[in-house]
TITORGU-288092 format. One record per residue (C-alpha): z, y, x negated; residue in one letter. Coordinates in steps of 0.2 Angstrom, whole numbers, plus 5000, padded with zeros to 4 digits. Each point is the difference from the previous one (the first is absolute). Layout:
# residues N
ZYXA ...
//
This chain:
# residues 556
500050005000M 499550174993K 501550114995A 500250175009E 500750154991P 501650065008P 499950135013L 501250124992V 499950024981Q 500850124987T 498850144996A 499149964984G 500349815000A 498949914987P 498849875007P 500749835003P 499949904983R 499249834999T 501349884992P 499649904985G 498950044985G 500350014982L 500650154989P 498550124997W 498749875005F 500750005018G 498949905012H 498450004989M 499949814998L 500049975019S 498850145003F 498849954986A 500049825006T 499650035018H 499950195005P 499849975019Y 501349875001R 501250124991F 499750165011V 500049895016S 501749934996K 500750174995V 499450075017A 500649855010E 501850014992T 500350184997Q 499050095014G 498750145000E 500750094985I 500749904985A 500150034981S 499849894985F 499750024981K 498549964990L 500150024981L 501250145002G 499150095014Q 500850015017R 498849965014V 500350045019V 499049895012L 499550085016L 499449895014T 499750025019G 499250155008D 501450124999E 500549974981A 498150004996S 499950185007E 501050054985V 498849924988F 498450055008Y 500450175008R 501050084985S 499150144991S 499249994983D 501450114994E 501349885006Q 499249844994V 498849974986D 498649875002Q 499450034983S 501649954991A 500149845009A 498249944995Y 500050034981K 499549824999L 498250065005M 499950124986T 499249884987P 498849955014I 499450165007F 500350104984G 501150144994E 500050165011G 499249905014L 500749985018V 501849944998F 500150084983D 499450175005A 500950155006P 500150015019L 498850145002D 498749914988K 500349835008K 499650085017D 498450074994Q 499549834992Q 500349915016L 499150125011K 498549974988A 499949825006L 500050055019M 498150035002P 499649824997S 501349945013L 499450125013R 499049965016V 498350064993E 500249884985A 500649865011M 498450005010R 499049984983D 501249864994H 499749885015S 498349944994H 500649984982K 501549895006I 498849895011V 498849994985G 501449944988E 500649865013V 498249945003E 499850004981D 501549904995I 499749865013I 498149994997A 500249844990D 501349925011W 498849895009G 500449905015E 501849954996S 501250004986G 501850044995E 500650164992V 501750064992E 500350145012L 501150124990V 498850004985S 498550025012F 500850155009M 500550084983K 498249994994Q 499350065017L 501250155001T 499850054982I 498150005003N 500150105016T 501350134994A 499050034983S 498450025010H 500750125013C 501250094989L 499450004982L 498149995000G 498649904996R 500349994981E 501749915003F 499249885013R 498449964992Y 500050044982E 501849964995L 500649885014N 500649854989A 500850104987E 500850125013F 500749855009A 500849944984S 500750174996I 500750025017Y 500849835000H 501050054984D 500550175007L 500649925016E 501149874990Q 500950154993G 500850035017V 501549894996H 501950025004P 500450034981L 498950155000A 501250105011Y 501250014986H 499049954984F 498250045003P 499650004981N 500849834995L 498949914988P 499649855011I 498349935002P 499750065018K 500450184995F 498949994984R 498549945010R 500350145013R 500050134986D 498449934992R 499250005017A 500450185004R 499350064983A 498449905003R 499850075017L 500150174994Q 498649964987E 498949945015L 500450155010V 499550124986G 498449914998A 499550025018I 500550185000I 498850034985E 498649915009K 500250095016R 499950174991K 498249964997G 499649965018Q 499150125011T 500649935016E 501949975000K 500749855010P 501150055015T 501549894996D 501850024996M 499649994981F 498950155001Q 501250105011S 501349974986L 498850064986I 499650155011D 501850045004M 500950154994R 501950045001Y 500550165008E 500050084983D 498249954997G 500449864988T 498949845001A 500749834999L 500049914983S 499349824998N 501849945000N 500350085017E 498449945008I 500449834994T 501850005007G 499450075016M 498749875002L 501349874997I 501150085013G 498649995012A 499649824997I 501849955001F 500150095017A 498349915006G 500449834993H 501749974993H 500749955016T 498549965011S 499649834993S 501649925006G 499950085017T 498249945002A 500549824995A 501450015013W 498950055014V 499049844998L 501549894998L 500950075015E 498549985011L 499849824994L 501849975003K 499750075018H 498449925007P 500050085017A 500250174991L 498549954988M 498949965016R 500550175008Q 499650104984T 498449914997T 499450025018R 500450194998E 498950014985L 498649905008D 500050105016E 500050164990L 498749964986L 499249845004G 499449884986S 499150144990R 500650165007G 500250144988A 501850054995V 500350195001S 501450124998F 500050025019A 500049825005N 501449954987L 501150115011R 499549915016A 501049844995M 501750015008P 500449814998V 499650004981L 500950164997E 501649935009R 499949854989V 499850104984L 501550115006K 501149855002E 499549934983V 500550164993L 501749995009R 500449824995L 499150004983H 500250184993P 499350004983P 501450104992L 501849935000I 500850174995I 499550184999L 501150124988M 500650184998R 501250084989K 501350125007V 499950174994S 501350085012Q 501449915009D 499549925016L 501149965015R 499849865013F 501449965013R 501450084989G 499449914984Y 499450104985V 498749944989I 500250114984P 498750074989K 499449884987G 500049855011D 498549905004M 499649975019I 498949865006W 499149965016A 499549825004S 498649985014P 500149815001P 501950015003V 499950145013T 498549915009H 501149855003R 501450095009M 500249945018S 500650175006G 498350084995L 498849865004F 500149875014R 500149824993N 499650074982P 499749834992S 498649965012V 498250054997F 499650105015D 498550125000P 500350045018D 501550114995R 498750144996Y 499249995017A 500150175010D 501449935011D 501249964985R 499450104985R 501449944988E 499250094986D 500350175008K 501650024990N 499350064984L 501649974991L 500149825005A 498249954998Y 499750054982Q 498849884991P 499250154991F 501650104999G 500350155011A 500150195000G 499050124989K 499949874986H 499349865011K 498649914990C 498550115001S 498949854999G 500649925016N 498550045010A 498849934987F 501049844999A 500049975019M 498150055001F 499649884985Q 500949855006I 499350025018K 498250014993A 500349844989I 500549905015F 498650075011A 498849914988V 501049854995L 500549945018L 498250025006R 499349904986R 501249864998Y 501449895008E 501549974989F 501549874999E 501549984990L 499949864986V 501949985000D 501449995012A 500250175009P 501950024995E 499549994981S 499150175001Y 501450124996V 500350164991D 500350004982N 501550125000Y 500449974982A 498750134995E 500150195004M 498350005008I 500149885014V 498649875002Q 499949835008P 500649874988K 498749904990S 499249885002P 499350085016C 498549895005R 498950015015I 498449925006R 498550085008Y 498549955010R 498550105005R 500150045018R 498649935012D 498950155006A 500149915017R 501850055002T 499550185002F 499750025019S 498550105005S 501250125009E 500850054983F 499550154991G 499750185006Q 499349955017A 501550025011G 501850055000K 501149854995S 501849965005E 500550054982A 499050164999T 500550055018A 501849994994A 499750124986C 500450185002P 498350054992M 499149925015H 501250045014A 499750145012Q 501150154996P 501450025013A 500050175008A 501650094997P 501150045015P 499750165009R 501050154994K 500449924983Q 499750094984S 499749904984I 500350064983R 499849934982I 501549984989A 499949984981V 501349934989D 499650094984R 501149894990A 498949855004L 498350084998C 499049954984Q 498350075004G 499149845004H 498950105012A 499849865012M 500450135014C 498550114995T 498849865003G 500749975017E 500350175007A 499350134988P 500350145013G 501849984998H 500349954981F 499350054984A 500449954982V 499550124986G 499849984981S 501850024998D 500349835010H 501150095013V 499649965018M 499850165011R 500349995019L 498650105008L 500649985018K 501749955006H 499549975018D 499049865006V 498950005016S 499649855010P 498250004993A 500749994983E 501449885002L 499149844995E 499450074983K 501850074997V 500849845005E 498949904987N 500550134987A 501849965004V 499749825000R 499149984984Y 501150124989C 500549884986P 501750094998N 500450025019S 500250194996A 499250055017L 500749985018S 499650075017L 501350105010V 499849995019R 500950135010E 499950025019D 499550185005D 501150105012E 
//
């Protein structure tokens, strides 16, 4: 039973301490051995706020929606994201992202946004489809594949093609995959405290980072001689200037590209693998998902940005995968100013952690939390509406800016795979589990599946764009807008602390929203007329950070 903090506490009480641990080392052995099991036990026995020591550093674990608000909603002056992620400095590079001053980091992150906006997404869809078709071109009629390895290769191909450019995808593909693997292996529990230990993993990480910068420099020189410049993230970083007019160095461009690929791939491969595994563990849900795709696209219908959003069944499956199998066990911040929560004080210098997989399994936040139930995101339940309870990409202003691309990428992958092949598990369903011994959660290997090409006759002649299907009829994009009640005014509300400038809203309702070169969203009109309602509702629905809402008030 989860312990609850007392209702009356002495002001300034320290967070409850987790018993056990060794002098100075604290609970490092338990944490490094199995990170998820450790934080899960701490939350179960100590409650929503608990402290423990790791190598001399006090850590405060915050779980549940109310405690998570302290983690996600505190200002940059109160909690420092950069200080908590120094382990990424050898990977991204000195002076990049988590190693940069706050104002410079914000400028760097904003430079990545154009490739994650709605205009870029429209262009990405055909690239992702092409990558899926390419990687399965030699599958033949049937066979067996190691799913995690396959998804890692597929998502690195799609992310590098969409985010980095043609050189990385077609000229440097094999070498870049090797470099990226070595960089990824540098994300290790030891790196939180000892990022420069002379161990083989960290040495390979450093060699890979140096080699990638050489490759980036060569591409920059090559592009200087090109008359027509590509329109990709790489070129936008070459052209970027800081507010003082300074251009990015080769080191900075390299680090930014690594940051982008981590956002676009680092966590997507495991999520994509779990989508297929959960569908195979739930055959009725697999049939429902496949039917939705068949009815919307037919056997060879083109996958587009628009119809990828007209897949409510697949989207709910993906959301539930992200709840039960979030890719990150912990998120971290360092306390810069004393924080208070229910009478407890978390002092400056402490580290605070949030744990999405722990919070996602709390029965007070999710009905039957251990059950895989995509219907919990249907309109009549919407268990993801509590943004501090449902946190697979984090929450608040620092929510992962690549979340929209990740969702889009994975839906596009399955829009192809499930129309081309049928799949089955090779081993017993219960043997497919998460590998929680690693910091980035993936299904445990071996993770084998069989595939068999679908018979074209299984696609009914009614499938495709000919008529409105059961699935598409349920989708908000195909529904007729409901007329607002008489004498009701509707206004747009914006949570500025959540908006990241993805500009999805401008694509849906350009008469109400605009995002300029400063990446700041401007609300052009607050009031919404009945004729404008459907477009504005879509803008609200598709905002990746849920920064928009509609306020309805009855007129006098």
